[in-house]
VEXMILUM-285904 format. One record per residue (C-alpha): residue in three letters; x, y, z. Coordinates in steps of 0.5 Angstrom, whole numbers, plus 500, padded with zeros to 3 digits. Layout:
BEGIN
> residu|xx|yy|zz
> ALA|X|Y|Z;
...
This chain:
BEGIN
> residu|xx|yy|zz
> MET|500|500|500;
> ALA|502|507|499;
> GLY|504|511|505;
> ARG|509|509|511;
> SER|509|502|513;
> GLY|512|499|519;
> SER|514|492|521;
> SER|509|486|518;
> LEU|506|480|521;
> THR|504|473|518;
> MET|497|472|520;
> THR|492|466|518;
> VAL|486|468|514;
> THR|479|466|517;
> ASN|472|468|516;
> THR|469|474|519;
> PRO|467|473|526;
> ALA|459|475|525;
> LYS|455|475|519;
> ASP|453|483|520;
> LEU|460|485|520;
> ALA|461|482|513;
> TYR|458|489|511;
> THR|463|493|514;
> ASN|469|493|510;
> CYS|473|492|516;
> ALA|478|486|517;
> TYR|478|483|524;
> CYS|483|481|529;
> SER|485|480|536;
> PRO|486|486|541;
> THR|493|483|542;
> ASP|495|484|534;
> LEU|491|490|533;
> ARG|496|494|538;
> GLN|502|492|534;
> PHE|498|496|528;
> ALA|494|502|532;
> VAL|497|509|530;
> PRO|498|513|536;
> GLY|492|518|536;
> SER|488|514|531;
> ASN|480|514|532;
> LEU|479|507|528;
> ALA|473|503|530;
> PHE|475|496|531;
> ALA|471|489|534;
> LEU|475|485|539;
> VAL|474|478|536;
> GLY|478|473|534;
> ASP|484|469|536;
> VAL|491|471|536;
> GLY|495|471|530;
> GLN|488|471|526;
> ILE|485|476|521;
> GLY|478|475|519;
> LEU|476|477|512;
> ASN|469|477|509;
> ALA|468|473|502;
> ILE|469|479|498;
> GLN|475|481|501;
> ARG|478|474|500;
> ARG|476|473|493;
> HIS|479|480|492;
> ALA|486|479|495;
> ARG|486|472|492;
> VAL|486|468|499;
> SER|482|462|502;
> THR|481|461|509;
> GLY|487|458|513;
> ASP|492|461|508;
> SER|498|465|511;
> VAL|498|473|509;
> SER|503|478|511;
> VAL|500|484|514;
> SER|503|491|515;
> ARG|501|498|519;
> PHE|499|503|514;
> ILE|499|511|516;
> PRO|496|515|511;
> PRO|500|521|508;
> GLU|497|528|508;
> ASP|492|530|503;
> PHE|489|523|502;
> ASN|482|525|503;
> ILE|478|523|496;
> ALA|475|528|492;
> LEU|471|524|487;
> LEU|469|517|488;
> THR|466|513|482;
> LEU|462|506|484;
> GLU|459|501|480;
> LEU|453|498|483;
> GLU|451|490|483;
> PHE|447|486|487;
> VAL|450|481|492;
> LYS|445|475|489;
> LYS|444|476|482;
> GLY|437|475|479;
> ASN|431|478|476;
> LYS|429|483|481;
> GLU|429|491|479;
> GLU|431|496|485;
> GLN|431|504|484;
> VAL|436|507|488;
> ASP|436|514|490;
> ALA|443|516|489;
> VAL|443|522|494;
> LEU|441|518|499;
> LEU|445|512|498;
> ALA|451|517|498;
> GLN|449|520|504;
> GLN|449|512|507;
> LEU|456|510|504;
> ARG|459|516|507;
> LYS|456|515|514;
> ARG|458|508|514;
> PHE|465|508|511;
> ILE|468|514|513;
> ASN|475|514|514;
> GLN|476|508|511;
> VAL|481|507|505;
> LEU|478|505|498;
> THR|483|503|492;
> SER|481|503|485;
> GLY|479|496|483;
> GLN|476|494|490;
> ARG|470|491|491;
> VAL|466|492|498;
> THR|459|489|500;
> PHE|454|493|504;
> GLU|446|493|506;
> TYR|442|498|504;
> HIS|434|498|505;
> GLY|434|490|506;
> ASN|438|489|500;
> GLY|445|486|499;
> TYR|449|490|494;
> ILE|457|490|492;
> PHE|460|496|489;
> THR|466|496|485;
> VAL|471|502|486;
> SER|472|504|479;
> GLN|475|511|480;
> VAL|479|515|486;
> ALA|481|522|485;
> VAL|484|525|491;
> GLU|485|532|493;
> GLY|491|536|491;
> GLN|494|529|489;
> GLY|496|528|481;
> LYS|495|521|478;
> SER|499|516|481;
> ASP|500|508|480;
> ILE|495|506|485;
> GLU|489|510|486;
> ARG|487|510|493;
> GLY|484|515|498;
> MET|480|516|505;
> LEU|473|517|504;
> SER|471|524|508;
> GLU|464|528|509;
> ASP|466|532|503;
> SER|468|526|498;
> TYR|463|526|492;
> ILE|460|520|490;
> VAL|458|518|483;
> PHE|454|511|481;
> GLU|454|507|475;
> ALA|450|501|474;
> SER|450|496|468;
> ASN|443|495|464;
> SER|443|488|466;
> SER|444|489|473;
> GLY|437|491|475;
> ILE|439|497|479;
> LYS|436|504|476;
> ILE|440|510|479;
> VAL|435|516|480;
> ASN|437|523|482;
> GLN|444|521|479;
> ARG|445|528|476;
> GLU|444|531|483;
> ALA|449|526|486;
> ALA|454|526|480;
> SER|454|534|478;
> SER|462|534|479;
> ASN|463|530|474;
> ILE|462|536|469;
> PHE|470|536|469;
> LYS|474|531|465;
> HIS|480|531|470;
> LYS|480|529|477;
> GLU|485|535|478;
> PHE|487|542|475;
> ASN|494|542|474;
> LEU|495|549|470;
> GLN|502|548|469;
> SER|500|541|465;
> LEU|495|545|461;
> GLY|500|550|459;
> ILE|497|555|463;
> GLY|502|559|467;
> GLY|501|565|472;
> LEU|494|565|472;
> SER|492|561|478;
> ASN|488|567|482;
> GLU|484|568|475;
> PHE|483|561|474;
> ALA|480|561|482;
> ASP|476|567|480;
> ILE|473|563|474;
> PHE|472|557|478;
> ARG|468|560|484;
> ARG|464|564|479;
> ALA|462|560|473;
> PHE|463|553|476;
> ALA|462|552|483;
> SER|454|552|482;
> ARG|455|547|477;
> VAL|459|542|481;
> PHE|454|542|487;
> PRO|448|538|486;
> PRO|442|542|482;
> HIS|437|541|488;
> VAL|442|545|492;
> ALA|443|551|487;
> SER|435|551|487;
> LYS|434|551|494;
> LEU|439|557|494;
> GLY|435|560|489;
> VAL|441|562|484;
> LYS|442|560|477;
> HIS|448|558|474;
> VAL|453|563|471;
> LYS|451|563|463;
> GLY|457|567|461;
> MET|464|570|462;
> LEU|468|575|459;
> LEU|476|575|459;
> TYR|479|581|458;
> GLY|486|584|458;
> PRO|492|586|454;
> PRO|494|582|448;
> GLY|498|576|449;
> THR|497|575|456;
> GLY|493|568|455;
> LYS|486|569|454;
> THR|485|565|448;
> LEU|489|559|451;
> MET|485|560|458;
> ALA|478|559|454;
> ARG|481|554|450;
> GLN|483|549|456;
> ILE|477|551|460;
> GLY|473|548|454;
> LYS|477|542|454;
> MET|477|540|461;
> LEU|469|540|461;
> ASN|465|533|460;
> GLY|460|536|456;
> LYS|460|537|448;
> ASP|466|540|445;
> PRO|467|547|445;
> LYS|465|551|439;
> ILE|470|556|438;
> VAL|468|562|434;
> ASN|472|568|431;
> GLY|468|574|432;
> PRO|468|577|424;
> GLU|467|570|422;
> VAL|459|571|424;
> LEU|458|577|420;
> SER|455|576|413;
> LYS|453|581|407;
> PHE|446|578|407;
> VAL|440|580|411;
> GLY|438|576|416;
> GLU|444|571|415;
> THR|448|574|421;
> GLU|443|573|426;
> LYS|442|566|423;
> ASN|449|564|424;
> VAL|448|566|432;
> ARG|442|562|432;
> ASP|445|556|429;
> LEU|451|556|435;
> PHE|445|555|440;
> ALA|441|550|436;
> ASP|445|544|439;
> ALA|444|546|446;
> GLU|436|548|445;
> GLN|435|541|442;
> ASP|439|538|448;
> GLN|435|542|453;
> ARG|428|540|450;
> THR|430|533|450;
> ARG|434|531|456;
> GLY|432|537|461;
> ASP|436|538|467;
> GLN|440|532|464;
> SER|443|536|458;
> ASP|450|536|457;
> LEU|454|543|458;
> HIS|455|547|451;
> VAL|461|551|451;
> ILE|461|557|446;
> ILE|467|561|446;
> PHE|467|568|442;
> ASP|474|570|440;
> GLU|475|578|439;
> ILE|468|579|441;
> ASP|469|586|440;
> ALA|468|585|433;
> ILE|461|583|433;
> CYS|458|586|440;
> LYS|460|593|439;
> SER|455|598|443;
> ARG|449|599|439;
> GLY|448|605|435;
> SER|456|606|435;
> THR|457|603|428;
> ARG|454|607|422;
> ASP|454|602|417;
> GLY|447|603|415;
> THR|445|596|416;
> GLY|444|595|423;
> VAL|447|588|423;
> HIS|452|589|429;
> ASP|446|592|433;
> SER|442|585|431;
> ILE|447|581|433;
> VAL|447|584|440;
> ASN|440|583|441;
> GLN|440|576|438;
> LEU|445|574|443;
> LEU|442|577|449;
> THR|435|573|447;
> LYS|439|567|447;
> ILE|443|568|454;
> ASP|438|572|458;
> GLY|431|572|454;
> VAL|424|569|455;
> GLU|427|562|453;
> ALA|434|563|456;
> LEU|438|556|456;
> ASN|441|554|462;
> ASN|446|549|459;
> VAL|450|554|456;
> LEU|456|557|458;
> LEU|459|563|453;
> ILE|466|565|454;
> GLY|468|572|450;
> MET|475|575|450;
> THR|477|582|448;
> ASN|483|587|448;
> ARG|478|592|448;
> LYS|472|591|454;
> ASP|471|599|453;
> LEU|468|597|446;
> LEU|463|592|448;
> ASP|455|594|449;
> GLU|454|595|456;
> ALA|447|590|456;
> LEU|452|584|455;
> LEU|456|586|461;
> ARG|450|586|466;
> PRO|448|580|471;
> GLY|445|574|467;
> ARG|449|575|461;
> LEU|457|576|461;
> GLU|457|577|468;
> VAL|463|574|470;
> GLN|469|579|468;
> VAL|476|577|469;
> GLU|482|581|467;
> ILE|487|577|465;
> SER|493|582|466;
> LEU|501|582|465;
> PRO|504|576|469;
> ASP|508|577|476;
> GLU|515|575|477;
> ASN|512|568|480;
> GLY|507|568|474;
> ARG|513|569|469;
> PHE|517|564|472;
> GLN|512|559|471;
> ILE|511|561|464;
> LEU|518|560|462;
> GLN|518|553|466;
> ILE|512|551|461;
> HIS|516|553|455;
> THR|523|550|457;
> ASN|520|544|460;
> LYS|521|540|453;
> MET|528|542|452;
> LYS|530|541|459;
> GLU|527|534|459;
> ASN|531|533|453;
> SER|538|536|456;
> PHE|538|542|451;
> LEU|538|547|456;
> ALA|545|549|459;
> PRO|546|548|466;
> ASP|547|556|467;
> VAL|540|558|465;
> ASN|537|561|471;
> LEU|529|562|470;
> GLN|528|565|476;
> GLU|533|571|474;
> LEU|530|571|467;
> ALA|523|572|471;
> ALA|526|578|475;
> ARG|529|581|468;
> THR|522|580|464;
> LYS|518|586|468;
> ASN|511|587|464;
> TYR|513|581|459;
> SER|506|578|457;
> GLY|506|570|456;
> ALA|506|571|448;
> GLU|512|575|449;
> LEU|516|570|454;
> GLU|514|565|449;
> GLY|518|569|444;
> VAL|524|570|448;
> VAL|525|563|449;
> LYS|524|562|441;
> SER|529|567|440;
> ALA|534|564|445;
> VAL|533|557|441;
> SER|535|561|435;
> TYR|541|563|437;
> ALA|543|556|440;
> LEU|541|553|433;
> ASN|545|558|429;
> ARG|551|556|433;
> GLN|551|549|430;
> LEU|550|552|422;
> SER|555|554|417;
> LEU|553|559|412;
> ASP|558|556|408;
> ASP|555|549|408;
> LEU|548|548|410;
> THR|548|541|408;
> LYS|553|540|414;
> THR|551|534|419;
> ILE|548|537|425;
> ASP|550|534|432;
> GLU|544|534|436;
> GLU|548|533|442;
> SER|552|539|442;
> ILE|545|544|442;
> LYS|545|547|448;
> VAL|541|554|450;
> THR|545|558|454;
> MET|544|564|459;
> GLU|547|568|454;
> ASP|542|566|449;
> PHE|536|568|453;
> LEU|540|575|455;
> ASN|541|576|447;
> ALA|533|575|446;
> LEU|531|580|452;
> HIS|534|585|447;
> GLU|531|582|441;
> VAL|524|581|444;
> ILE|522|588|447;
> PRO|515|588|451;
> ALA|509|592|448;
> PHE|508|595|455;
> GLY|515|596|458;
> ALA|520|601|459;
> SER|522|606|453;
> THR|529|606|455;
> ASP|532|608|448;
> ASP|527|614|448;
> LEU|529|616|455;
> GLU|537|615|454;
> ARG|536|620|448;
> CYS|533|625|453;
> ARG|540|625|456;
> LEU|545|624|450;
> ASN|551|627|455;
> GLY|550|623|460;
> ILE|549|625|468;
> VAL|554|630|471;
> ASP|554|633|478;
> CYS|550|640|477;
> GLY|551|642|484;
> GLN|547|642|490;
> ARG|540|645|487;
> HIS|540|640|482;
> ASP|542|634|486;
> HIS|536|636|491;
> ILE|531|637|486;
> PHE|533|630|483;
> LYS|533|626|490;
> ARG|526|629|491;
> THR|523|627|485;
> MET|527|620|486;
> LEU|523|620|493;
> LEU|517|621|490;
> ALA|518|615|485;
> GLU|520|611|492;
> GLN|513|613|495;
> VAL|509|611|489;
> LYS|512|604|490;
> VAL|510|603|497;
> SER|504|608|498;
> ARG|497|605|499;
> GLY|494|612|500;
> SER|496|616|494;
> PRO|496|611|488;
> LEU|497|617|483;
> VAL|503|622|484;
> THR|504|628|479;
> VAL|510|633|479;
> LEU|512|638|475;
> LEU|519|640|473;
> GLU|519|648|471;
> GLY|525|652|469;
> PRO|529|656|463;
> SER|529|652|456;
> GLY|535|647|457;
> SER|536|647|464;
> GLY|536|639|464;
> LYS|529|638|466;
> THR|528|633|461;
> ALA|534|629|462;
> MET|532|629|470;
> ALA|526|626|468;
> ALA|529|621|464;
> THR|534|619|469;
> VAL|528|618|474;
> GLY|525|614|470;
> ILE|531|609|468;
> GLY|533|609|475;
> SER|526|608|478;
> ASP|527|601|475;
> PHE|519|601|474;
> PRO|517|596|469;
> TYR|513|601|465;
> VAL|516|608|463;
> LYS|514|612|457;
> ILE|515|619|455;
> ILE|510|623|451;
> SER|513|629|447;
> ALA|510|633|441;
> GLU|516|630|436;
> THR|512|624|436;
> MET|506|627|434;
> ILE|508|632|428;
> GLY|502|632|423;
> LEU|497|629|428;
> SER|490|632|429;
> GLU|488|635|436;
> GLY|483|628|436;
> SER|489|624|434;
> LYS|494|627|439;
> CYS|489|626|445;
> ALA|487|619|443;
> GLN|495|617|443;
> ILE|496|621|450;
> VAL|490|617|453;
> LYS|493|610|450;
> VAL|499|611|453;
> PHE|495|612|460;
> GLU|491|606|459;
> ASP|497|602|457;
> ALA|500|604|464;
> TYR|494|602|468;
> LYS|496|595|466;
> SER|502|595|469;
> THR|503|595|477;
> LEU|508|601|477;
> SER|509|606|472;
> ILE|512|613|470;
> ILE|509|617|464;
> VAL|514|623|462;
> LEU|510|629|459;
> ASP|515|633|456;
> ASP|515|640|454;
> ILE|507|640|456;
> GLU|507|647|452;
> ARG|509|644|446;
> LEU|504|638|447;
> LEU|498|644|448;
> GLU|501|647|441;
> TYR|502|654|445;
> VAL|504|660|441;
> ALA|505|666|445;
> ILE|501|671|440;
> GLY|494|671|442;
> PRO|496|666|446;
> ARG|493|660|442;
> PHE|493|653|445;
> SER|489|647|444;
> ASN|483|647|449;
> LEU|482|640|447;
> ILE|489|637|449;
> SER|489|641|455;
> GLN|482|639|458;
> THR|485|631|456;
> LEU|491|632|460;
> MET|488|635|466;
> VAL|483|630|467;
> LEU|488|624|466;
> LEU|493|628|471;
> LYS|487|627|476;
> ARG|484|620|474;
> LEU|486|615|479;
> PRO|489|609|476;
> PRO|485|602|477;
> LYS|486|599|484;
> GLY|493|595|485;
> LYS|496|600|480;
> ASN|501|606|482;
> MET|503|611|477;
> LEU|508|617|477;
> VAL|507|623|472;
> ILE|513|627|471;
> GLY|511|634|467;
> THR|517|639|464;
> THR|515|646|462;
> SER|519|652|460;
> GLU|513|656|460;
> VAL|510|655|467;
> SER|506|662|467;
> PHE|502|660|461;
> LEU|501|653|464;
> GLU|498|657|471;
> SER|494|661|467;
> VAL|490|655|463;
> GLY|490|651|470;
> VAL|494|646|468;
> CYS|499|647|474;
> ASP|494|646|479;
> ALA|493|639|476;
> PHE|500|637|479;
> SER|501|636|486;
> VAL|508|638|487;
> THR|512|643|482;
> TYR|520|644|483;
> HIS|524|650|479;
> VAL|530|647|475;
> PRO|535|653|475;
> THR|540|655|471;
> LEU|548|654|473;
> LYS|551|659|477;
> THR|559|659|477;
> GLU|560|654|482;
> ASP|555|649|479;
> ALA|559|650|472;
> LYS|565|649|475;
> LYS|563|643|478;
> VAL|561|641|471;
> LEU|567|643|467;
> GLN|572|639|472;
> GLN|568|633|471;
> LEU|568|634|463;
> LYS|576|635|464;
> VAL|576|639|457;
> PHE|580|646|461;
> SER|587|646|464;
> ASP|586|647|471;
> ASP|588|654|471;
> ASP|583|656|466;
> VAL|577|652|469;
> GLU|575|658|474;
> ALA|575|663|468;
> ALA|571|659|464;
> ALA|566|658|470;
> GLU|565|665|471;
> ALA|564|666|464;
> LEU|558|661|464;
> ASN|555|664|470;
> ASP|547|663|469;
> MET|548|659|463;
> PRO|543|653|462;
> ILE|546|646|462;
> LYS|544|644|455;
> ARG|547|651|453;
> LEU|554|649|457;
> TYR|555|643|453;
> MET|553|646|446;
> VAL|559|652|447;
> VAL|564|647|450;
> GLU|562|642|444;
> MET|564|648|439;
> ALA|570|650|443;
> ALA|573|643|442;
> GLN|571|643|434;
> GLY|575|650|433;
> GLU|581|651|429;
> SER|585|654|435;
> GLY|582|649|440;
> GLY|586|643|438;
> SER|582|637|435;
> ALA|576|634|439;
> GLU|578|627|439;
> ALA|584|629|443;
> ILE|581|634|447;
> TYR|576|629|450;
> SER|581|624|450;
> GLY|585|628|455;
> LYS|591|629|451;
> GLU|589|637|449;
> THR|585|642|453;
> ILE|581|648|450;
> GLN|584|654|449;
> ILE|580|659|454;
> SER|581|665|448;
> HIS|577|661|443;
> PHE|572|659|448;
> TYR|571|666|449;
> GLU|570|667|442;
> CYS|565|661|442;
> LEU|561|664|448;
> GLN|560|670|445;
> ASP|557|667|438;
> ILE|552|663|443;
> VAL|550|669|447;
> ARG|549|673|441;
> TYR|545|669|437;
């Protein structure tokens, strides 16, 4: 037997001491022998019958064990392991004495009796047990045992508990008719005994699956009479929504496969549409035809029919939103509503819809009784990413293609905001690097040694640079905002930078303020954008995006607003995000003459700057401007919770910067710094660049390598040009 066993005893088989004890499914021995098998603290019931060295078995037990009275058998102690309770038990019934009699057995009442009679007993697949019920002798054969929290093992056995679900089967020739089987066996709607999401290829979605199970299937697992007593109806529809590539379609497909009903019908939204009048509505009705026929003929005994709608937003847009003149989209929504929740609503249907754009769906579809279970399939967390990487690398690990240096936990930590599809892309990319090492472009017919194929950690790191997450940090764009790198610009700049970084830390841990907004204002070129970009990179937030006017050249007001809103909507999908609004006055199309600006964009920004992110999501918005007085006049400044003034460089600040650049001799640094008093950092870099390129200033390469220095006289000439123009 499975479990821990102690030393064994050799015992002689004898009959059960009394006839009524034959129906207990217990073996009987003397108190002396029992002490050697008793488990400390056990509440097992036993009868003190029999001689020392004997074990009493009934006829069924002897037949099953293939022993006769007088045979010697080896008996050992068995201690059940943890998580040994039976979740689902399937029993095949027959009469002890076969004949022509017929008997009707209530599955609900029989299940209650068996739980009470055989509670805490261990039952094994294939085991035959006798019992008495309403004056008749029965035998049940254990055909299936599903144990809580335990995968499939070589021997299926478990301990019967109060919570065990019992399913009964009986052949037509047995004379036993089982009634209320639906009530007793509703948990058999699932094909599998356990839900190992990893074996189903689903990673990082255990919480979401638990929500789906609780809302959509819990009521179906319990007997229908329980649901009717509670006065509740089964959930008929659910909506899975979230970013692309997070596993919505995979989840719906696997849910359909797990159910014991009809094979799910998978419908791509656009396939339902037809150019012929009434044809589209007929296509929708046809999807439900089988379920209607099943419910008409079998009633509550009907199987569960699952219909999966992929990209449901393509056909179920808000009624009145499409102006194609046909009204087809409105008719589809109406047809679906009548089938799910109409006068003749079906109770044996589960409709699963999937979309990336929940906002486009008709509101009536999302009300209770329709697609009422709405589960967001969001970007996986670190543990979820680890599970997904395990799933996609499992085969190569089993076949020894995965190098020992590959650390999936580290990869999971590095892949913030990667969706499941993007992680699969990373694995594919890494494999391509490994395979490419085995190929020679000079001779593609060369034999490949399979044993030498190894996917290494370096392959995965290269793949991370190749596969960029759609909802990740725009590191390249941020780096372009600080081409000259970061230097110490003095105490005032350092103070503002540290304060802004503290705000980023506050966003990480804050519960009371999920949205923090800060405005960096100051003269043009004072380093506001570079500072904001540095905060974005240094924060290590998974989502960092910069919104600047240069990416919206030529767009209309409406298009610009839509693009800005999309960045914010994408940020709401990440747990932590930073958005940089660069040069807000340029975004608002500000012109001093007039003054003129876009009121539409201004109002959009003010709404977004005050709108709290969804629960569990925290956001930092950093704005930069050189026209703070204009922003104050239109009320945008009031939308920011904190404003910092980024100043120009004073003499001591400029001296610090020049000392770090090392382009002047020690004697000339003081004079150059005095000349740069009240100069923005960006202009300082420009004049130094110009002076380094000048004829009398030596070659730029020599100056930046430290071999030569800029001549102060030439520097003054360049500075006059900068100031003049």
